[in-house]
C-alpha positions as CSV (number, residue, x, y, z in Angstrom):
1,M,144.6,-98.9,256.7
2,A,145.3,-97.7,253.1
3,Q,148.7,-98.6,251.7
4,H,150.9,-96.0,250.1
5,W,150.1,-97.2,246.6
6,Q,146.4,-96.5,247.2
7,E,147.3,-92.9,248.1
8,L,150.0,-92.2,245.6
9,L,151.2,-93.5,242.2
10,P,154.4,-92.7,240.2
11,I,152.3,-91.3,237.4
12,D,150.5,-88.8,239.7
13,H,151.7,-85.3,239.1
14,Y,152.4,-82.5,241.6
15,V,153.1,-78.9,241.7
16,V,154.9,-77.1,244.5
17,T,153.8,-73.8,246.0
18,A,154.9,-71.9,249.1
19,N,152.9,-70.1,251.7
20,G,155.1,-67.1,251.5
21,L,158.8,-66.6,250.7
22,L,161.3,-69.0,252.2
23,H,164.6,-67.4,253.4
24,D,168.1,-68.7,253.5
25,Y,168.0,-68.4,257.3
26,D,165.2,-71.0,257.3
27,R,167.8,-73.6,256.1
28,K,169.7,-73.2,259.4
29,I,166.5,-73.6,261.4
30,L,165.5,-76.7,259.4
31,T,169.0,-78.2,259.8
32,F,169.6,-77.6,263.5
33,L,166.1,-77.6,264.9
34,Y,163.8,-79.7,262.7
35,Q,166.3,-82.3,261.3
36,P,167.0,-84.1,264.7
37,L,163.3,-84.8,265.0
38,I,162.2,-85.6,261.5
39,G,165.5,-87.1,260.1
40,A,167.7,-86.3,257.1
41,G,165.3,-88.0,254.6
42,C,162.4,-85.6,255.4
43,L,164.7,-82.6,255.3
44,S,166.0,-83.8,251.8
45,L,162.4,-84.0,250.5
46,Y,161.6,-80.5,251.8
47,M,164.8,-79.1,250.2
48,T,164.1,-80.9,246.9
49,L,160.6,-79.4,246.8
50,W,162.0,-76.0,247.7
51,A,164.6,-76.2,244.9
52,E,161.7,-76.7,242.4
53,L,160.4,-73.3,243.1
54,E,161.7,-70.6,240.8
55,E,163.6,-67.8,242.5
56,N,161.2,-65.3,244.2
57,R,158.2,-67.1,242.8
58,L,155.5,-69.1,244.6
59,W,154.7,-71.8,242.1
60,S,156.7,-74.6,240.3
61,H,156.0,-76.4,237.1
62,S,154.1,-79.8,237.1
63,H,156.1,-83.0,237.5
64,S,155.4,-86.6,238.0
65,H,156.3,-88.4,241.3
66,H,158.4,-90.7,239.2
67,S,160.7,-87.8,238.5
68,L,160.8,-87.0,242.2
69,M,161.8,-90.7,242.9
70,N,164.7,-90.3,240.4
71,F,165.9,-87.1,241.8
72,M,165.9,-88.3,245.4
73,D,167.0,-91.9,244.5
74,V,164.3,-93.4,246.8
75,N,161.1,-95.4,246.2
76,L,157.6,-94.0,246.3
77,K,156.8,-95.5,249.7
78,E,159.7,-93.5,251.3
79,I,158.5,-90.3,249.6
80,Y,155.0,-90.9,250.9
81,E,156.2,-91.6,254.5
82,K,158.5,-88.6,254.6
83,R,155.7,-86.4,253.2
84,L,153.4,-87.5,256.1
85,K,156.1,-86.5,258.6
86,L,156.5,-83.1,257.0
87,E,152.7,-82.6,257.2
88,A,152.6,-83.7,260.8
89,I,155.3,-81.3,262.0
90,G,153.7,-78.4,260.1
91,L,156.1,-77.9,257.2
92,L,153.8,-79.1,254.4
93,K,150.2,-79.0,253.4
94,T,148.9,-81.3,250.7
95,F,145.9,-80.9,248.4
96,V,144.7,-83.4,245.8
97,K,142.4,-83.4,242.8
98,Q,141.3,-86.3,240.6
99,E,142.2,-85.6,236.9
100,E,140.2,-86.7,233.9
101,E,143.0,-88.9,232.7
102,G,142.7,-91.2,235.7
103,H,145.6,-90.0,237.7
104,R,145.7,-87.4,240.4
105,L,147.2,-83.9,240.7
106,F,148.8,-82.9,244.1
107,I,149.6,-79.4,245.3
108,Y,152.4,-79.4,247.9
109,E,152.2,-76.1,249.8
110,M,155.4,-75.6,251.6
111,Q,155.0,-74.0,255.0
112,P,157.8,-71.8,256.5
113,P,159.4,-73.2,259.6
114,L,158.8,-71.7,263.0
115,S,161.3,-68.9,263.9
116,A,164.0,-70.0,266.3
117,Q,162.3,-68.2,269.1
118,Q,159.0,-69.9,268.4
119,F,160.6,-73.3,268.2
120,L,162.8,-73.0,271.3
121,S,159.9,-71.8,273.4
122,D,157.2,-74.0,271.9
123,G,156.7,-76.1,275.0
124,M,156.6,-79.4,273.1
125,L,159.1,-79.3,270.2
126,N,161.8,-77.8,272.3
127,I,161.3,-80.6,274.9
128,Y,161.6,-83.3,272.3
129,L,164.7,-81.6,270.8
130,Y,166.4,-81.3,274.2
131,R,165.7,-85.0,274.9
132,K,167.0,-86.0,271.5
133,I,170.3,-84.1,271.2
134,G,171.2,-83.6,274.9
135,R,172.1,-80.7,277.1
136,A,175.4,-79.8,275.5
137,Q,174.1,-79.7,272.0
138,F,170.9,-77.9,273.0
139,A,173.0,-75.2,274.7
140,R,175.0,-74.9,271.5
141,V,171.8,-74.5,269.4
142,K,170.6,-71.8,271.8
143,R,173.9,-69.9,271.4
144,F,173.7,-70.2,267.6
145,F,170.2,-68.7,267.5
146,S,170.6,-66.0,270.1
147,D,172.7,-62.9,270.7
148,K,173.0,-60.1,273.2
149,S,169.9,-57.9,273.5
150,L,170.1,-54.1,273.0
151,D,170.4,-52.3,276.3
152,T,169.1,-48.8,275.9
153,T,168.6,-47.9,279.5
154,E,171.3,-45.2,279.4
155,F,170.2,-43.9,276.0
156,E,167.5,-41.5,274.9
157,D,165.2,-42.4,272.1
158,V,165.4,-39.6,269.5
159,T,163.7,-41.4,266.6
160,R,161.4,-39.1,264.6
161,A,157.8,-39.9,263.8
162,F,156.4,-40.0,260.3
163,Q,154.7,-36.6,260.5
164,D,157.9,-35.0,261.8
165,V,159.6,-35.6,258.5
166,F,156.8,-35.9,255.9
167,S,153.9,-33.6,255.2
168,S,150.6,-34.4,253.5
169,G,149.5,-33.0,250.1
170,H,146.1,-31.4,249.4
171,T,143.1,-33.5,250.0
172,N,142.1,-33.4,246.3
173,L,145.3,-35.2,245.5
174,L,144.2,-38.1,247.7
175,A,141.0,-38.8,245.9
176,Y,140.1,-42.5,246.2
177,D,137.7,-43.4,243.4
178,E,136.8,-46.8,242.0
179,E,139.6,-46.7,239.4
180,T,142.2,-45.9,242.0
181,K,140.9,-48.6,244.3
182,Q,141.4,-51.2,241.5
183,E,144.9,-50.0,240.8
184,L,145.9,-50.3,244.4
185,E,144.5,-53.7,245.1
186,V,145.9,-57.0,243.9
187,A,144.0,-58.6,241.0
188,D,141.6,-61.5,241.7
189,G,143.3,-64.9,241.8
190,E,146.6,-63.4,242.7
191,Q,148.5,-62.6,245.9
192,F,151.3,-60.5,247.1
193,I,154.7,-62.3,247.5
194,G,155.8,-61.9,251.1
195,R,156.9,-63.7,254.2
196,N,154.4,-65.6,256.4
197,E,155.0,-66.9,259.9
198,G,155.3,-70.6,260.5
199,T,152.3,-72.4,262.1
200,P,153.0,-74.1,265.5
201,V,152.4,-77.9,265.7
202,K,149.0,-78.7,267.1
203,V,148.2,-82.1,268.6
204,K,144.8,-83.8,268.1
205,D,142.4,-82.1,270.5
206,D,141.0,-85.1,272.5
207,F,141.7,-83.8,276.0
208,N,138.6,-84.1,278.3
209,F,138.0,-80.4,279.1
210,D,134.6,-81.1,280.5
211,L,136.1,-83.2,283.2
212,L,138.7,-80.6,283.9
213,F,136.1,-77.8,284.2
214,A,134.0,-80.0,286.5
215,G,136.9,-80.3,288.8
216,L,137.5,-76.6,289.0
217,H,135.0,-74.5,290.9
218,E,133.7,-71.3,289.3
219,S,134.6,-69.4,292.4
220,L,138.2,-70.5,292.0
221,I,138.7,-69.5,288.3
222,S,136.3,-68.4,285.6
223,K,136.0,-69.9,282.2
224,E,137.1,-66.6,280.7
225,A,140.6,-67.4,281.9
226,F,140.7,-70.3,279.5
227,T,141.6,-68.4,276.4
228,K,142.3,-70.1,273.0
229,K,146.0,-70.1,273.7
230,V,145.5,-71.6,277.2
231,L,143.3,-74.4,275.9
232,E,145.9,-75.2,273.2
233,A,148.7,-75.2,275.8
234,I,146.7,-77.6,278.0
235,S,146.0,-79.9,275.1
236,S,149.7,-80.0,274.1
237,L,151.0,-80.5,277.6
238,S,148.5,-83.3,278.1
239,F,149.9,-85.1,275.0
240,L,153.5,-84.3,275.8
241,Y,153.5,-85.4,279.4
242,G,150.6,-87.9,279.4
243,I,148.6,-85.8,282.0
244,D,144.9,-86.6,282.4
245,A,142.2,-84.2,283.3
246,M,142.3,-84.8,287.0
247,Q,146.0,-84.4,287.2
248,M,145.9,-81.3,285.0
249,K,143.5,-79.7,287.5
250,N,146.2,-79.1,290.1
251,I,148.7,-78.0,287.5
252,V,146.2,-75.4,286.2
253,I,145.5,-74.2,289.8
254,S,149.3,-73.6,290.3
255,A,149.4,-71.4,287.2
256,I,146.6,-69.0,288.3
257,Q,147.8,-65.4,288.7
258,E,146.5,-62.7,291.0
259,D,144.5,-61.2,288.1
260,N,142.6,-64.5,287.7
261,K,144.4,-65.3,284.5
262,I,146.4,-68.4,283.7
263,D,150.1,-67.9,283.0
264,I,151.1,-70.2,280.1
265,E,154.8,-70.2,281.0
266,E,153.9,-71.1,284.6
267,L,151.6,-73.8,283.3
268,R,154.4,-75.4,281.3
269,K,156.8,-75.2,284.2
270,S,154.3,-76.8,286.5
271,A,153.6,-79.6,284.0
272,R,157.3,-80.2,283.5
273,D,157.9,-80.3,287.2
274,W,155.1,-82.8,287.7
275,Y,156.5,-85.1,285.0
276,Q,160.0,-85.0,286.3
277,L,158.8,-85.7,289.8
278,E,156.8,-88.7,288.5
279,H,159.6,-90.0,286.3
280,Y,162.7,-89.5,288.3
281,D,163.8,-86.1,286.9
282,N,163.6,-87.3,283.3
283,L,162.0,-85.5,280.3
284,P,159.7,-87.2,277.9
285,A,161.1,-88.7,274.7
286,L,159.5,-90.0,271.5
287,I,159.8,-93.5,273.0
288,E,156.4,-92.7,274.5
289,N,154.8,-92.6,271.1
290,T,152.8,-95.4,269.7
291,Q,152.9,-97.0,266.2
292,P,152.4,-94.4,263.5
293,V,148.9,-94.7,261.9
294,I,150.3,-95.4,258.4
295,Y,152.0,-98.5,259.8
296,Q,149.0,-99.8,261.7
297,T,147.4,-102.9,260.1
298,I,144.4,-103.5,262.5
299,N,141.9,-100.9,261.6
300,K,138.8,-102.8,262.8
301,E,137.8,-104.7,265.9
302,P,140.4,-107.5,266.4
303,Q,138.9,-111.0,266.3
304,T,141.6,-113.5,266.6
305,Q,144.2,-113.7,269.4
306,E,146.9,-112.7,267.0
307,E,145.0,-109.7,265.8
308,K,144.3,-108.6,269.5
309,L,148.0,-108.9,270.2
310,I,149.0,-106.9,267.1
311,H,146.5,-104.3,268.1
312,Y,148.0,-104.1,271.6
313,F,151.5,-103.7,270.2
314,E,150.3,-101.0,267.8
315,T,148.5,-99.0,270.4
316,T,151.0,-99.2,273.2
317,S,154.2,-97.2,273.6
318,P,157.4,-99.1,274.3
319,L,157.7,-97.3,277.6
320,Q,154.2,-98.5,278.6
321,Y,154.9,-102.0,277.4
322,L,158.0,-102.2,279.6
323,K,155.8,-101.2,282.5
324,D,153.1,-103.8,281.5
325,I,155.5,-106.7,281.1
326,G,157.0,-105.7,284.5
327,G,153.7,-106.0,286.3
328,G,153.3,-102.2,286.5
329,A,156.7,-101.4,287.9
330,E,158.7,-98.5,286.5
331,P,161.4,-99.8,284.1
332,S,165.0,-99.2,285.0
333,K,166.9,-96.3,283.5
334,A,169.3,-98.7,281.9
335,D,166.4,-100.6,280.1
336,V,164.8,-97.3,278.9
337,K,168.2,-96.1,277.7
338,I,168.7,-99.3,275.7
339,I,165.2,-99.0,274.0
340,E,165.7,-95.2,273.3
341,D,169.1,-95.8,271.7
342,V,167.6,-98.6,269.5
343,M,164.5,-96.6,268.6
344,F,166.5,-93.5,267.5
345,G,169.7,-95.3,266.3
346,Q,168.0,-97.9,264.2
347,K,164.8,-95.9,263.4
348,L,162.5,-98.7,264.5
349,N,158.8,-97.9,264.8
350,P,157.3,-98.1,268.4
351,G,155.1,-101.1,267.6
352,V,158.0,-103.0,266.0
353,L,160.1,-102.2,269.1
354,N,157.4,-103.8,271.3
355,V,157.7,-107.0,269.3
356,L,161.5,-106.8,269.7
357,I,161.2,-106.3,273.5
358,D,158.8,-109.2,273.8
359,N,161.0,-111.5,271.7
360,V,164.2,-110.7,273.5
361,M,162.8,-111.0,277.0
362,R,161.4,-114.4,276.3
363,K,164.8,-115.6,275.2
364,T,166.9,-114.0,277.9
365,D,164.9,-114.8,281.1
366,M,163.2,-111.4,281.1
367,K,166.4,-109.4,280.8
368,L,167.4,-106.8,278.2
369,T,171.0,-107.2,277.1
370,K,172.2,-104.2,275.1
371,S,174.3,-106.0,272.6
372,Y,171.7,-108.7,271.9
373,V,168.9,-106.1,271.5
374,E,171.1,-104.0,269.1
375,K,172.0,-107.0,267.1
376,I,168.4,-108.0,266.4
377,A,167.4,-104.3,265.9
378,S,170.1,-103.7,263.3
379,H,168.9,-106.9,261.5
380,W,165.4,-105.6,261.4
381,A,166.5,-102.2,260.3
382,R,168.4,-103.7,257.4
383,K,165.3,-105.7,256.5
384,N,163.3,-102.4,256.6
385,I,160.7,-103.8,259.1
386,K,158.0,-101.2,259.5
387,T,154.8,-103.0,260.8
388,V,154.1,-105.2,263.8
389,K,153.0,-108.1,261.5
390,E,156.3,-107.9,259.6
391,A,158.3,-108.0,262.8
392,M,156.3,-111.0,264.2
393,D,156.7,-112.9,260.9
394,L,160.5,-112.3,260.8
395,A,160.9,-113.2,264.5
396,K,159.2,-116.6,263.7
397,K,161.3,-117.1,260.6
398,E,164.6,-116.3,262.3
399,H,163.7,-117.9,265.7
400,R,166.6,-120.4,265.7
401,Q,169.1,-117.8,264.6
402,Y,168.1,-115.4,267.4
403,L,168.2,-118.3,269.9
404,E,171.8,-119.1,268.9
405,W,172.7,-115.4,269.3
406,A,171.2,-115.5,272.8
407,E,172.9,-118.7,273.7
408,G,176.2,-117.3,272.4
409,K,175.9,-114.4,274.7
410,K,175.1,-116.6,277.7
411,N,177.7,-119.3,277.1
412,P,180.7,-117.9,275.1
413,K,182.9,-120.9,276.0
414,Q,180.4,-123.6,275.2
415,G,181.5,-124.0,271.6
416,N,183.9,-126.8,272.4
417,S,181.5,-128.7,274.7
418,T,180.1,-132.0,273.4
419,K,177.2,-132.1,275.9
420,K,174.1,-130.3,274.8
421,P,172.3,-128.5,277.7
422,I,168.7,-129.0,278.5
423,R,167.0,-125.7,278.2
424,T,163.4,-124.6,278.8
425,E,162.5,-121.6,276.7
426,I,159.6,-119.2,277.1
427,L,158.2,-118.1,273.7
428,P,155.7,-115.4,272.9
429,D,152.0,-116.2,272.3
430,W,152.3,-115.2,268.6
431,F,154.7,-118.1,267.7
432,D,153.1,-120.8,265.7
433,D,153.0,-124.4,266.8
434,D,156.2,-125.3,264.9
435,G,158.1,-122.7,266.8
436,K,156.9,-123.7,270.3
437,R,159.1,-126.8,270.6
438,T,162.7,-126.4,269.5
439,D,163.7,-129.9,270.6
440,K,161.3,-132.8,270.7
441,K,163.8,-135.1,272.4
442,E,164.0,-133.1,275.7
443,P,163.1,-135.0,278.9
444,A,159.6,-135.1,280.2
445,K,160.5,-132.8,283.1
446,A,161.6,-130.1,280.7
447,D,158.3,-130.5,278.8
448,G,156.4,-130.1,282.1
449,D,158.3,-127.0,282.9
450,L,157.6,-125.6,279.5
451,E,153.9,-126.2,279.8
452,R,153.8,-124.6,283.2
453,K,155.7,-121.5,282.1
454,K,153.6,-121.4,278.9
455,Q,150.5,-121.2,281.1
456,E,152.0,-118.5,283.2
457,L,152.9,-116.5,280.1
458,E,149.3,-116.9,278.7
459,E,147.9,-115.6,282.0
460,M,150.2,-112.6,281.9
461,M,149.3,-111.8,278.2
462,K,145.6,-112.1,279.1
463,K,146.2,-109.4,281.8
464,L,148.0,-107.2,279.3
465,R,145.1,-107.5,276.8
466,S,142.4,-106.7,279.4
C-alpha cells in the first residue's frame, strides 16, 4: 500500500475549483449533517479550500501544499487522509498531472453537498447519522432543515402563463444565423457559473446480481423492474446492512408493487426491518466497517503467521471480530456499546480496535471492562496509532504497563500485600517470545496451565484464520 509521501509532497502545487457555486446554506448542511460523519478536521479542510476561491468565481490561484499545511497547522499526512475522506463521501474530486519540474499539480474540484432532503432521505447516510448522533439530535436536525408545507387545497391557482403576459415579435426579428448562435453560446473552454446538485454517495458495486436474478423467477418479476436507481439502492442496502444476494431476494419480493415495479422506499423499509429483526432492533453503525485501505499494510498474499493475523485484523470489522472471538455468538449490547464509544470517541481505526479487543480480552479473562478499554484506547489515540502493525508493536512494548493496569482494576487493595500472587496469563499469538513469560520463577503447575491455555488459544486463532 502506497504511503502518503508517495502520493503527495509539500512542494506539489494545487488549484481549487468548484463544480458550481457553493451557497452559504451549504455551510449549515456541512456542519450539521456531514461533520458528525467525517469529523471537524475534514470540514476544516473543505472550508479552507472553499475560502481560497474568489467570490463568485470557480477557480483559485495555485499554491503549494506546504502553504496549506501552514494555514491548517497540520502535517501533510493528515491533509492527505482528510482529503481521502472528502473524496469518499462525495465532497471532493481530485485530478493530478505530472509537471516538467518534477513535482505534481493537483486540481481539487469541490463538489456541492447534498441538499438536506437528499441527505436525510439517502437511505445510507441518514442511517449512519441517526446512529451517530442519536434520536433526540436527529429530530433536532430534521426540525432545523424542514418547515410547514404550503396547503393550497382551499385556494385557486390564478398564476398567469408566459403567453398570457408577453407577446412575440415578428419572425424576422428572431433570425438565428451563425453569428447570433456564437453570441448566444458560451465560448469554448468556458462554462456558465451556476449551481449544481450534489452527487449521492455510491458504494463499490460488488453485489452479486447474477445470484439475485437466478433466485427470482421471470414470472414473478421482470428484469425491466430493476432500473438503474433500483440497482443502486440494492447495492447500497447490501453494503449498509450486510445483506447477501439470497437474503436480498425476499426483501426485493416484499417491495414489488401491483404494477410490477419495485418501490425503493419499501425496499429500504424492508431491509431496515430485516436488519433490526436480526440485530435486536439496532441500526448499523460504522463499527461494522473494516480498516481503511490507506491504513492497510498487507497488500499481497500473507506468508507468515503474523502477516496472516494482520490481514485478518485489517479485513474484519470489530463487530465481526467480537462474534468470532465469542465462537459465533452475538456480542452483548454492553460490549458493542463500549467498542462503539471508543471507536467514535478516540477515533481509532477498526483494525486497530481489533488489536485492542484482542489484547484486552487476553488480560481480563475474556471480559471487556469499559474503564480499562478506554484507558488503553486513549493512550493509543495520543500515540496516533493508525495501523494494525503499529498497534501490535505498541502492545508488545507496553505489555507490562497494561498488565499492571489490568491487575490494578482487579485488585485495588492489593498494593499493601507482600505476597505476590501466582497468575497464569493468556497472551495473543502475535506477542514475541520475550513477552510470553512474564515471570520465569512461577511454579511448574502454572507453566503447565500456561502451555495448555496457549494451545487452546492457538487452536482458536487457527479457526479464526480459516
